Backbone bond lengths (Angstrom), bond angles and torsions (degrees), N, CA, C in turn:
res aa  C-N    CA-C-N  psi(-1)  N-CA   C-N-CA  omega(-1)  CA-C   N-CA-C  phi
1 M - - - 1.453 - - 1.524 109.44 -
2 D 1.292 115.79 135.51 1.456 120.95 -176.37 1.522 112.70 -81.12
3 E 1.303 117.14 -34.55 1.452 120.97 -175.38 1.531 110.68 -81.54
4 P 1.344 116.80 146.89 1.465 118.54 175.25 1.528 109.39 -70.85
5 M 1.317 115.30 151.87 1.464 118.69 178.76 1.517 110.51 -67.89
6 D 1.274 114.89 149.49 1.451 125.00 -178.96 1.534 110.34 -78.00
7 E 1.300 116.62 149.17 1.478 120.73 177.89 1.534 111.63 -61.11
8 R 1.321 116.40 -23.49 1.468 119.29 178.13 1.522 111.15 -67.00
9 I 1.312 117.73 -25.22 1.463 120.96 179.38 1.529 109.42 -69.75
10 E 1.319 116.68 -39.74 1.474 119.80 175.71 1.525 110.04 -64.13
11 A 1.318 117.06 -38.07 1.470 120.47 178.03 1.525 110.23 -64.75
12 F 1.336 117.59 -39.53 1.460 121.35 176.20 1.524 110.04 -59.40
13 L 1.334 116.09 -46.89 1.467 119.53 179.63 1.524 110.99 -58.82
14 L 1.309 117.27 -45.33 1.468 120.42 178.89 1.529 111.02 -61.11
15 D 1.316 116.71 -39.79 1.467 120.11 178.15 1.524 111.39 -60.78
16 V 1.338 116.62 -48.00 1.466 118.10 -177.22 1.532 111.44 -69.84
17 L 1.324 116.89 -31.70 1.468 119.23 177.70 1.530 111.84 -67.50
18 E 1.321 117.00 -27.80 1.475 120.94 177.72 1.525 111.85 -61.33
19 D 1.322 117.16 -23.93 1.467 121.35 -177.50 1.528 113.39 -89.07
20 E 1.319 117.12 3.39 1.465 119.55 179.62 1.528 110.19 -58.22
21 G 1.329 115.43 134.00 1.460 121.08 -179.96 1.517 113.59 92.61
22 K 1.310 116.63 -8.57 1.461 119.87 179.04 1.527 110.12 -85.61
23 D 1.315 114.68 163.76 1.464 122.76 179.55 1.531 110.69 -57.78
24 L 1.336 115.96 146.69 1.464 122.24 -179.36 1.529 112.05 -53.04
25 K 1.323 117.20 -42.72 1.476 119.67 -179.14 1.525 111.08 -63.27
26 V 1.323 116.74 -38.46 1.464 121.13 178.64 1.525 109.94 -67.72
27 V 1.328 116.31 -45.14 1.467 120.44 179.03 1.523 109.79 -59.96
28 R 1.311 116.74 -46.40 1.469 120.95 -179.10 1.533 110.24 -61.31
29 A 1.325 117.50 -49.80 1.466 120.85 -177.94 1.528 111.35 -63.76
30 N 1.324 116.24 -45.10 1.463 119.34 -178.76 1.529 111.44 -66.19
31 T 1.329 116.87 -41.83 1.471 119.71 179.38 1.518 109.96 -58.64
32 R 1.303 116.96 -45.57 1.473 120.00 179.89 1.523 111.70 -64.74
33 C 1.319 116.83 -37.34 1.477 119.96 176.85 1.525 110.92 -66.59
34 Y 1.344 116.28 -44.93 1.468 119.35 178.17 1.526 110.40 -60.32
35 L 1.318 116.33 -46.16 1.457 120.04 -178.51 1.532 110.58 -60.98
36 A 1.303 117.01 -44.42 1.472 120.45 178.43 1.531 110.94 -60.82
37 L 1.317 116.82 -40.53 1.461 121.11 179.12 1.524 111.30 -62.85
38 Y 1.316 116.70 -48.02 1.462 119.78 -178.90 1.527 111.58 -68.85
39 I 1.310 117.39 -36.83 1.466 120.09 175.14 1.525 109.72 -60.09
40 E 1.300 116.30 -43.46 1.467 119.80 179.37 1.525 110.93 -63.64
41 M 1.324 117.67 -37.20 1.473 120.46 176.42 1.525 110.76 -61.85
42 F 1.336 116.33 -43.65 1.467 119.99 178.96 1.525 110.22 -64.18
43 R 1.330 116.76 -43.50 1.464 120.38 179.97 1.527 110.72 -62.89
44 A 1.316 116.83 -42.08 1.464 121.44 -176.86 1.530 112.08 -65.15
45 R 1.314 116.65 -29.66 1.463 119.60 -178.70 1.529 112.13 -74.51
46 E 1.322 117.05 -17.97 1.468 120.82 178.76 1.524 109.89 -84.44
47 A 1.317 116.27 123.54 1.463 120.92 179.87 1.529 112.13 -76.01
48 E 1.320 115.87 -33.64 1.457 120.23 -176.28 1.525 110.41 -92.18
49 D 1.333 115.37 126.02 1.464 120.67 -178.11 1.523 113.00 -55.41
50 E 1.342 116.08 -39.02 1.464 118.45 -176.62 1.530 113.00 -69.37
51 R 1.318 118.17 -11.22 1.472 121.10 178.63 1.525 112.82 -100.35
52 K 1.320 117.40 -6.73 1.469 120.52 -177.03 1.532 112.54 -64.21
53 D 1.327 117.29 -41.66 1.466 119.81 179.24 1.525 111.37 -64.88
54 S 1.318 116.05 -38.90 1.458 120.99 177.26 1.535 110.60 -63.40
55 A 1.311 116.46 -41.02 1.468 120.78 178.31 1.529 110.67 -64.46
56 A 1.322 116.72 -39.59 1.465 121.10 178.32 1.523 110.50 -63.70
57 Q 1.334 116.42 -42.77 1.464 119.79 179.24 1.520 110.91 -65.54
58 K 1.322 116.95 -39.66 1.457 121.17 178.14 1.533 109.79 -60.18
59 C 1.313 116.19 -43.00 1.459 120.66 178.43 1.525 110.70 -60.46
60 R 1.323 116.88 -49.57 1.475 120.87 178.67 1.523 111.11 -56.16
61 D 1.327 115.39 -48.14 1.464 120.76 -177.58 1.526 111.39 -62.71
62 W 1.325 116.82 -46.01 1.463 120.53 -178.75 1.525 111.57 -66.64
63 C 1.327 117.14 -40.39 1.470 119.50 178.45 1.527 110.00 -61.68
64 R 1.312 115.98 -45.39 1.466 120.14 179.42 1.529 110.31 -62.57
65 Q 1.325 116.46 -45.75 1.466 121.01 179.94 1.530 110.89 -59.78
66 R 1.322 116.79 -41.41 1.477 120.37 -178.31 1.520 110.72 -67.86
67 V 1.326 117.71 -40.54 1.467 121.08 177.44 1.526 109.33 -63.53
68 L 1.321 118.02 -41.57 1.468 121.13 177.75 1.528 111.80 -62.91
69 Q 1.324 117.34 -40.17 1.468 120.76 177.07 1.524 110.72 -61.10
70 E 1.316 115.62 -45.50 1.461 120.51 -179.28 1.526 110.20 -66.19
71 L 1.315 116.95 -38.60 1.460 121.75 178.18 1.536 109.91 -60.42
72 D 1.315 117.00 -43.45 1.468 120.46 177.81 1.530 111.36 -59.79
73 Q 1.322 116.63 -39.99 1.465 121.01 -178.66 1.523 112.46 -71.76
74 R 1.308 116.75 -23.22 1.464 120.19 -173.14 1.527 113.53 -113.35
75 Q 1.323 117.13 20.19 1.471 120.73 179.96 1.526 110.04 -52.98
76 G 1.334 115.83 139.60 1.454 121.44 177.21 1.515 114.86 81.92
77 T 1.315 117.25 8.30 1.467 121.03 179.17 1.527 109.86 -116.18
78 P 1.331 117.05 162.72 1.469 119.08 174.31 1.532 112.29 -60.06
79 T 1.320 116.71 -30.07 1.465 120.09 178.52 1.527 110.53 -63.39
80 A 1.329 117.28 -36.44 1.468 120.13 177.71 1.525 110.08 -62.12
81 D 1.331 116.97 -41.46 1.467 119.86 177.23 1.523 110.43 -61.41
82 H 1.314 116.29 -42.16 1.469 120.94 178.24 1.530 110.30 -61.79
83 L 1.325 116.96 -44.66 1.461 120.41 -178.55 1.526 111.60 -65.22
84 R 1.320 117.77 -30.73 1.469 120.10 174.38 1.529 110.23 -65.45
85 M 1.331 116.85 -38.52 1.477 119.73 175.67 1.526 110.06 -63.26
86 V 1.331 116.28 -41.09 1.476 120.61 178.51 1.528 109.66 -60.70
87 L 1.331 117.42 -47.53 1.470 120.14 179.31 1.517 111.77 -59.39
88 N 1.335 116.82 -42.30 1.471 120.04 178.39 1.522 110.33 -60.65
89 A 1.311 117.03 -41.37 1.470 120.66 179.39 1.533 110.93 -66.06
90 M 1.330 116.31 -38.47 1.463 120.28 -179.73 1.521 111.48 -67.97
91 E 1.305 117.76 -26.49 1.461 121.29 -176.62 1.513 112.68 -87.07
92 G 1.324 116.48 0.42 1.458 120.93 176.46 1.524 109.67 -74.56
93 P 1.320 116.52 -164.40 1.467 120.31 179.67 1.522 111.40 -56.30
94 S 1.309 115.76 142.03 1.459 122.03 -179.52 1.530 111.03 -60.82
95 P 1.348 117.56 135.15 1.461 120.19 -179.34 1.522 113.23 -75.88
96 T 1.328 118.48 -4.57 1.468 119.68 179.14 1.503 110.92 -118.46
């Protein structure tokens, strides 16, 4: 990706990391809620309707990429296990 990641992506990562240690169902539900919230923020920032879907996809892609980066940095830790749960939740049905 050519563009730098948005500060909202770091906020998404911090949100999902806050759920570390919680039950899988809670992590899954919260991750999907966080993702939907950030996707909506990206969509809202686009003035042109035809660009809103593209902005939503960019958000999904960047969030996933950021979680994968963090997972690589935290291999072998409980946080890595948590981030794998987050990725599984993100790969479920689209929140939008």
